[in-house]
C-alpha positions in Angstrom: 0.0 0.0 0.0 1.5 3.3 -1.0 1.7 6.3 1.3 -0.9 8.0 -0.8 -3.4 5.2 -0.1 -2.9 5.2 3.6 -5.4 6.8 5.9 -4.6 10.3 7.3 -4.0 8.8 10.7 -5.2 9.1 14.3 -5.4 12.4 16.1 -3.4 12.8 19.3 -6.6 12.6 21.3 -7.5 9.3 19.8 -3.9 8.0 20.3 -4.1 9.0 24.0 -7.4 7.2 24.4 -6.1 4.1 22.7 -3.0 4.1 24.9 -5.1 4.5 28.0 -7.3 1.6 26.9 -4.3 -0.8 26.8 -2.6 0.7 29.9 0.5 1.9 27.9 2.4 5.2 27.8 3.3 7.1 24.7 6.8 5.9 23.7 9.6 8.5 23.1 10.8 6.6 20.0 9.4 4.0 17.7 11.8 1.3 18.7 11.6 -2.4 19.3 11.3 -2.1 23.1 8.3 0.1 22.8 6.7 -2.2 20.2 7.2 -5.2 22.4 5.5 -3.4 25.3 2.6 -2.1 23.2 2.1 -5.6 21.7 1.9 -7.2 25.1 -0.3 -4.6 26.7 -2.7 -4.9 23.8 -3.0 -8.7 24.3 -3.6 -8.2 28.0 -6.3 -5.6 27.5 -8.2 -6.1 24.3 -10.0 -9.5 23.9 -10.0 -11.7 20.9 -13.8 -12.2 20.4 -16.4 -12.7 17.7 -19.5 -11.4 19.6 -20.5 -9.1 16.8 -21.2 -12.0 14.6 -23.7 -13.5 17.1 -25.2 -10.2 18.1 -26.3 -9.3 14.6 -23.8 -6.5 14.4 -21.9 -5.7 11.2 -18.1 -5.9 11.0 -16.9 -2.9 8.9 -13.4 -2.9 7.6 -12.9 0.8 8.3 -9.9 2.0 10.4 -11.8 4.8 12.2 -14.7 2.5 13.1 -12.4 -0.3 14.3 -10.3 2.0 16.5 -13.5 3.4 17.9 -14.8 -0.1 18.7 -11.6 -0.9 20.7 -11.2 2.5 22.4 -14.7 3.9 22.9 -16.9 0.8 22.9 -14.2 -1.1 24.8 -14.7 -4.2 22.7 -12.3 -6.6 21.0 -12.6 -8.4 17.7 -11.0 -10.9 15.5 -7.9 -10.6 13.3 -9.1 -8.1 10.7 -10.4 -5.8 13.4 -7.7 -6.1 16.0 -4.7 -5.9 13.7 -6.2 -3.0 11.7 -6.7 -1.0 14.8 -3.3 -1.8 16.2 -1.7 -0.9 12.9 -3.4 2.5 13.1 -2.0 3.1 16.5 1.5 2.0 15.5 1.6 4.3 12.5 0.5 7.2 14.6 3.4 6.5 17.0 5.9 6.6 14.1 6.2 2.9 13.0 6.0 1.9 9.4 3.4 -0.8 9.1 2.2 -3.0 6.3 -0.7 -5.4 6.3 0.1 -9.0 5.3 -2.3 -11.8 4.4 -2.0 -15.3 5.7 -3.7 -18.7 5.3 -4.2 -20.7 8.4 -2.6 -24.1 8.5 -4.9 -26.8 10.0 -3.6 -29.8 12.0 -4.2 -32.0 9.0 -2.0 -29.8 6.8 -4.9 -28.2 5.1 -4.3 -24.6 4.0 -7.1 -22.1 4.6 -8.7 -19.6 2.2 -6.8 -16.6 0.9 -7.0 -13.7 3.3 -7.9 -16.1 6.0 -5.9 -14.0 8.5 -4.3 -10.6 8.8 -0.9 -10.0 10.4 1.4 -6.9 10.5 4.9 -6.2 9.3 6.3 -3.5 11.4 9.5 -1.6 10.8 11.1 0.1 13.8 13.2 3.3 13.9 16.5 1.3 13.5 15.2 -0.4 10.3 14.5 -3.8 11.8 11.4 -5.7 10.8 9.0 -7.4 13.1 6.0 -9.7 12.7 3.3 -8.3 15.0 0.0 -10.1 15.5 -2.6 -9.2 18.2 -5.4 -10.9 16.4 -4.7 -14.7 16.5 -5.9 -15.5 19.9 -3.5 -17.7 21.8 -0.2 -16.8 20.0 3.1 -15.1 20.6 3.1 -12.6 23.4 5.8 -10.5 21.7 6.5 -9.5 18.1 8.7 -11.9 16.2 11.9 -10.9 14.4 10.6 -11.1 10.8 14.0 -11.8 9.1 15.2 -14.3 11.8 15.0 -18.0 10.6 16.1 -19.6 13.9 14.1 -20.4 17.0 12.6 -17.4 18.9 11.7 -18.0 22.5 8.5 -16.4 23.7 6.4 -16.9 26.9 3.9 -18.7 24.6 6.4 -21.2 23.3 9.2 -21.5 20.7 8.4 -19.8 17.4 10.1 -20.2 14.0 9.5 -18.2 10.9 10.7 -20.4 8.0 10.5 -20.6 4.2 7.3 -22.3 3.2 7.4 -25.4 0.9 7.5 -24.4 -2.8 9.2 -21.4 -4.6 6.6 -18.7 -4.1 8.4 -17.0 -1.3 5.8 -17.4 1.4 6.7 -18.0 5.0 5.3 -20.4 7.6 4.9 -19.3 11.2 5.5 -22.3 13.5 4.8 -22.6 17.2 6.4 -25.5 19.2 6.9 -27.4 15.9 3.3 -26.9 14.7 2.7 -24.6 11.7 0.2 -21.9 12.5 -0.2 -19.9 9.3 1.4 -19.3 5.9 2.3 -15.7 5.4 2.6 -13.9 2.1 5.3 -11.2 2.0 3.5 -8.8 -0.4 1.9 -5.9 1.4 -1.8 -5.6 1.0 -4.5 -2.9 1.4 -7.3 -3.1 4.0 -9.9 -3.5 1.2 -8.1 -6.7 0.0 -9.4 -8.5 3.2 -13.1 -7.8 2.5 -13.7 -11.2 1.0 -12.0 -13.1 3.8 -13.8 -11.1 6.4 -17.2 -11.7 4.6 -16.4 -15.5 4.5 -15.7 -15.7 8.3 -18.8 -13.6 9.1 -21.2 -15.6 7.0 -20.0 -19.1 5.9 -21.2 -22.1 7.9 -17.7 -23.5 7.2 -16.1 -20.7 9.2 -15.5 -21.7 12.9 -16.5 -18.1 13.8 -20.1 -18.7 12.8 -20.2 -22.0 14.6 -19.7 -20.7 18.1 -19.1 -17.7 20.4 -15.6 -17.0 21.8 -14.2 -14.3 24.0 -10.6 -14.8 25.2 -7.9 -12.7 26.8 -4.3 -13.2 27.9 -3.7 -12.6 31.6 -0.6 -12.0 33.7 -0.6 -15.6 34.9 -2.4 -17.4 32.0 -5.5 -17.0 30.0 -9.3 -16.6 30.5 -11.9 -17.5 27.9 -15.6 -17.8 27.5 -16.9 -20.4 25.0 -20.6 -20.6 24.9 -21.7 -20.8 28.6 -18.4 -22.2 29.8 -15.7 -20.2 31.5 -12.1 -21.5 31.0 -9.2 -20.4 33.1 -5.6 -21.3 32.9 -3.4 -20.2 35.8 0.3 -21.3 35.9 -0.5 -24.1 33.4 -3.5 -25.4 35.4 -6.8 -25.4 33.5 -10.2 -25.2 35.0 -13.7 -25.1 33.5 -16.9 -23.8 35.0 -20.4 -23.8 33.7 -22.1 -20.3 33.6 -25.6 -21.5 34.3 -27.7 -18.3 34.1 -27.8 -15.4 31.8 -26.8 -13.1 34.6 -23.7 -15.2 35.4 -22.8 -15.0 31.8 -23.3 -11.2 31.6 -21.3 -10.7 34.8 -18.4 -12.8 33.5 -18.2 -10.7 30.3 -18.3 -7.6 32.4 -15.9 -8.5 35.1 -13.3 -10.4 33.0 -13.4 -8.5 29.7 -15.0 -5.2 30.5 -17.8 -5.9 28.0 -21.3 -4.8 29.0 -24.0 -6.7 27.0 -27.6 -5.6 26.9 -28.3 -8.9 25.1 -26.4 -12.1 25.0 -24.9 -13.5 21.7 -27.2 -16.1 20.3 -24.6 -18.4 18.7 -24.5 -22.2 18.5 -21.9 -22.4 21.3 -24.3 -20.6 23.7 -27.1 -23.0 22.9 -25.0 -26.1 22.9 -23.0 -25.2 26.0 -19.6 -24.6 24.3 -17.2 -27.0 22.6 -14.5 -27.2 25.2 -11.8 -25.6 23.0 -12.0 -22.0 24.0 -9.1 -22.0 26.5 -6.7 -22.4 23.6 -7.4 -18.8 23.1 -9.6 -18.5 20.1 -6.8 -18.5 17.5 -7.9 -19.3 13.9 -7.5 -23.0 14.5 -10.2 -23.0 17.3 -13.8 -22.0 17.3 
């Protein structure tokens, strides 16, 4: 995407509101240390969730609308929403950011649809390039060095960015030996993701339409709601609790994620009591 195609950017007031939302301070310089802190604070503050799909709300690929959803409505979203908003914040703070499209790799080796996922290529003030991704649910806590081909240790595991099979130049992002997604290096415009977003909003084949998920990294693990089940992981120990009443469910959304719901999402996972996989974090491989 050329500089002429990029949005005008966020105002200082919106940047301040965004930083307050994630509990971060405005960095003095667009360096790797600040990027690492912003990335982690975002994951700890803004949930990965698909509630809009099950509340009858539209998902609009518009930078201003998505930033407002995160900062003013105090909601989260899935990859297209979260990484678009985070990209806008980073650009306003002086980082150079490009949108990259990826195809999720299933456990059976199946490759997902084009524009299945959005990730960010971020260039810091010293010219180093980083893969940032706050929209894949349970994933790396910190940005990954984009040009590094060796192992990269992260609180979420050991990650490797490696050349994908074939000669097309794509990269596979691998966590603990398991491929997560196949990343294209060519920068894309936000409008390019419209078809992928439409698919995940509407297709019965999309795991996003099959169940409701809301998940957030915590200082000592992760907390998630899948349907009417509350999943917590603390220091590696996982517990599951049924949220039996509507009020219990509303209170959990409010207390754990800061999301106030006038009505509850009416997705299959709510009706069926959840599918037991929410604690993984709601990454693309999990409903």
